[in-house]
C-alpha positions as CSV (number, residue, x, y, z in Angstrom):
1,X,-63.0,-0.9,30.3
2,X,-63.2,-2.3,33.8
3,X,-65.7,-4.9,32.7
4,X,-63.5,-6.0,29.8
5,X,-60.5,-6.2,32.1
6,X,-62.4,-8.3,34.7
7,X,-63.6,-10.5,31.8
8,X,-60.0,-11.0,30.6
9,X,-58.7,-11.8,34.0
10,X,-61.4,-14.3,34.7
11,X,-60.6,-16.2,31.5
12,X,-56.8,-16.1,31.9
13,X,-56.6,-17.3,35.5
14,X,-56.3,-21.0,34.8
15,X,-54.0,-20.6,31.7
16,X,-51.6,-18.4,33.8
17,X,-51.6,-20.9,36.6
18,X,-50.7,-23.7,34.2
19,X,-48.0,-21.5,32.6
20,X,-46.5,-20.9,36.0
21,X,-46.2,-24.6,36.8
22,X,-45.0,-25.4,33.3
23,X,-42.3,-22.7,33.7
24,X,-41.1,-24.1,37.0
25,X,-41.2,-27.7,35.7
26,X,-39.3,-27.0,32.5
27,X,-36.8,-24.8,34.3
28,X,-36.2,-27.6,36.9
29,X,-35.6,-30.2,34.2
30,X,-33.0,-28.0,32.4
31,X,-31.2,-27.4,35.7
32,X,-31.4,-30.8,37.3
33,X,-31.2,-33.0,34.2
34,X,-28.6,-31.5,31.9
35,X,-27.8,-34.9,30.5
36,X,-31.2,-35.2,28.7
37,X,-31.3,-35.3,24.9
38,X,-30.8,-31.9,23.4
39,X,-34.2,-32.1,21.8
40,X,-35.8,-32.4,25.2
41,X,-33.7,-29.5,26.6
42,X,-34.7,-27.4,23.7
43,X,-38.3,-28.2,24.3
44,X,-37.9,-27.2,28.0
45,X,-36.4,-23.9,26.9
46,X,-39.3,-23.3,24.4
47,X,-41.8,-24.0,27.2
48,X,-39.9,-21.5,29.5
49,X,-39.9,-18.8,26.9
50,X,-43.6,-19.5,26.0
51,X,-44.6,-19.1,29.6
52,X,-42.8,-15.8,29.8
53,X,-44.4,-14.6,26.6
54,X,-47.8,-15.5,28.0
55,X,-47.2,-13.4,31.1
56,X,-46.0,-10.6,28.9
57,X,-49.1,-10.7,26.7
58,X,-51.4,-10.9,29.8
59,X,-49.6,-7.9,31.4
60,X,-49.8,-5.8,28.2
61,X,-53.5,-6.6,27.6
62,X,-54.5,-5.7,31.2
63,X,-52.4,-2.6,31.1
64,X,-54.2,-1.6,27.9
65,X,-57.7,-2.4,29.2
66,X,-57.1,-0.6,32.5
67,X,-56.5,2.8,30.8
68,X,-54.4,3.7,33.8
69,X,-51.0,3.9,32.1
70,X,-48.3,4.6,34.8
71,X,-50.8,4.0,37.7
72,X,-51.3,0.4,36.5
73,X,-47.7,-0.3,37.2
74,X,-47.9,1.2,40.7
75,X,-51.1,-0.7,41.5
76,X,-49.8,-4.0,40.2
77,X,-46.3,-4.2,41.6
78,X,-46.4,-8.0,42.0
79,X,-47.4,-8.5,38.4
80,X,-44.6,-6.2,37.2
81,X,-42.0,-7.9,39.4
82,X,-43.1,-11.4,38.3
83,X,-42.9,-10.4,34.7
84,X,-39.3,-9.1,35.1
85,X,-37.9,-11.7,37.5
86,X,-38.4,-15.3,36.5
87,X,-37.6,-16.5,40.0
88,X,-40.9,-15.1,41.2
89,X,-43.1,-16.4,38.4
90,X,-44.4,-19.4,40.5
91,X,-46.0,-16.9,42.8
92,X,-48.7,-16.5,40.2
93,X,-50.1,-19.8,41.3
94,X,-50.8,-18.4,44.8
95,X,-52.5,-15.3,43.3
96,X,-54.7,-17.4,40.9
97,X,-55.7,-19.8,43.7
98,X,-56.9,-16.8,45.8
99,X,-58.8,-15.4,42.8
100,X,-60.5,-18.8,42.2
101,X,-61.6,-19.0,45.8
102,X,-63.1,-15.5,45.7
103,X,-65.0,-16.4,42.5
104,X,-66.6,-19.4,44.2
105,X,-67.7,-17.5,47.2
106,X,-66.3,-16.7,50.6
107,X,-63.0,-18.5,51.3
108,X,-63.3,-21.3,53.8
109,X,-60.3,-20.2,55.9
110,X,-60.2,-17.2,58.1
111,X,-58.0,-14.2,57.1
112,X,-55.2,-15.1,59.5
113,X,-55.2,-18.7,58.4
114,X,-55.2,-17.7,54.7
115,X,-52.2,-15.3,55.2
116,X,-50.2,-18.1,56.9
117,X,-51.2,-20.7,54.4
118,X,-50.4,-18.5,51.4
119,X,-47.1,-17.4,53.0
120,X,-46.2,-21.0,53.5
121,X,-47.0,-21.9,49.9
122,X,-45.1,-18.9,48.6
123,X,-42.1,-19.9,50.8
124,X,-42.1,-23.5,49.3
125,X,-42.4,-22.2,45.7
126,X,-39.8,-19.5,46.1
127,X,-37.4,-21.8,48.1
128,X,-37.5,-24.4,45.3
129,X,-37.1,-21.8,42.6
130,X,-34.3,-20.0,44.5
131,X,-32.5,-23.3,45.0
132,X,-32.7,-24.0,41.3
133,X,-31.4,-20.6,40.3
134,X,-28.5,-20.6,42.7
135,X,-27.6,-24.2,41.9
136,X,-27.5,-23.4,38.2
137,X,-25.0,-20.6,38.9
138,X,-22.9,-22.3,41.6
139,X,-22.5,-26.0,40.7
140,X,-19.5,-25.5,38.3
141,X,-18.0,-22.4,39.8
142,X,-14.4,-22.6,41.2
143,X,-14.5,-23.0,45.0
144,X,-18.3,-23.7,45.0
145,X,-20.0,-24.8,48.2
146,X,-23.0,-26.1,46.3
147,X,-21.8,-29.0,44.2
148,X,-25.2,-30.8,44.6
149,X,-28.8,-29.6,44.5
150,X,-29.2,-30.8,48.0
151,X,-26.6,-28.2,49.1
152,X,-28.6,-25.6,47.3
153,X,-31.9,-26.6,49.0
154,X,-30.1,-26.5,52.4
155,X,-28.9,-23.0,51.5
156,X,-32.4,-21.9,50.5
157,X,-33.9,-23.2,53.7
158,X,-31.3,-21.5,55.8
159,X,-31.7,-18.2,53.9
160,X,-35.5,-18.1,53.8
161,X,-35.7,-18.8,57.6
162,X,-33.0,-16.1,58.1
163,X,-30.8,-18.6,60.0
164,X,-28.0,-18.0,57.5
165,X,-25.5,-20.9,58.1
166,X,-22.2,-19.8,56.7
167,X,-20.9,-23.2,55.5
168,X,-22.9,-23.0,52.3
169,X,-22.8,-19.6,50.5
170,X,-22.8,-18.4,46.9
171,X,-19.4,-17.5,45.4
172,X,-20.5,-16.2,42.0
173,X,-21.7,-12.6,41.5
174,X,-25.1,-13.7,40.0
175,X,-25.5,-16.3,42.8
176,X,-25.0,-13.6,45.4
177,X,-27.5,-11.3,43.7
178,X,-30.1,-14.1,43.8
179,X,-29.2,-14.6,47.4
180,X,-30.0,-11.0,48.2
181,X,-33.4,-11.3,46.6
182,X,-34.1,-14.6,48.5
183,X,-33.0,-12.9,51.8
184,X,-35.4,-10.0,51.2
185,X,-38.3,-12.3,50.4
186,X,-37.5,-14.5,53.3
187,X,-37.6,-11.5,55.7
188,X,-40.9,-10.3,54.2
189,X,-42.6,-13.7,54.5
190,X,-41.3,-14.2,58.0
191,X,-42.6,-10.8,59.0
192,X,-46.0,-11.5,57.4
193,X,-46.4,-14.9,59.2
194,X,-45.1,-13.6,62.6
195,X,-47.3,-10.4,62.4
196,X,-50.4,-12.4,61.4
197,X,-49.9,-15.0,64.2
198,X,-49.3,-12.3,66.8
199,X,-52.5,-10.5,65.6
200,X,-54.4,-13.7,65.9
201,X,-53.1,-14.3,69.5
202,X,-54.1,-10.8,70.5
203,X,-57.6,-11.3,69.2
204,X,-57.9,-14.7,71.0
205,X,-56.7,-13.2,74.3
206,X,-59.0,-10.1,73.8
207,X,-62.0,-12.3,73.2
208,X,-61.2,-14.4,76.3
209,X,-61.0,-11.3,78.4
210,X,-64.3,-10.0,77.0
211,X,-66.0,-13.3,77.8
212,X,-64.6,-13.6,81.3
213,X,-67.2,-12.8,84.0
214,X,-66.6,-9.6,86.0
215,X,-64.6,-10.1,89.2
216,X,-63.2,-13.5,88.1
C-alpha cells in the first residue's frame, strides 16, 4: 500500500501544481475581469471546478491507498484544509515544489532559508488569493471600503503583516469571515519566519562563541 501511495504521489505532483495555478488564474479572471464574454467566464468556472475535482480525486485515492482511515485526515491536515477551503489551494504549489526538490536530492538551501523562502512564497500566494476573495465579496457591498482591487491588496498586506490599518475593512459577513482566516494565517506565517530567524541568529552567535579563543 505504501509503495502504491508513493507511486501515485510521485506521478501527481506536477498535475496538481498545474491545477493549483490554473485554479488561481481562472479565479482571478472571473473576479478581476467580469466584463469578459460569458463563454470565457464559463470556461474559467469550468477550470475552477475541474481543479477542485482533481484535488478531491487525489485526496480520495491517497486516503484509500493509505489504509489509515481517520488517521490519514489527522496526518494530512493541510491537504484536508486545502480541499475544503479554495482560498488555500495555491499552497499546493509550495508543497509540490518541496517534494520535487527532495526527489532530486538534498535541497540547495539550508533549513532556515527554506522555511523563510517557503513562508514568503506562501504569504504572496495567500495574500493574492485573499485579496481576490475579499474583493469579490466587498466591491459592490453598501458602504464598502474596497471599491477597487488595489484597496483589497492594501487590506491583505496590512492584515497578513498584522499591522491592521482600520481605514480599509470588510463590511460583509463573508468578507469578515475571510478576514479572520487571513489574520490567523498571517500570524502563523509571521511566527514561523520570526522563530526561524531567531533560531538562525542563536546558532550563528553560538558558533561564534565556540570558535572564539579562550580568554579573548
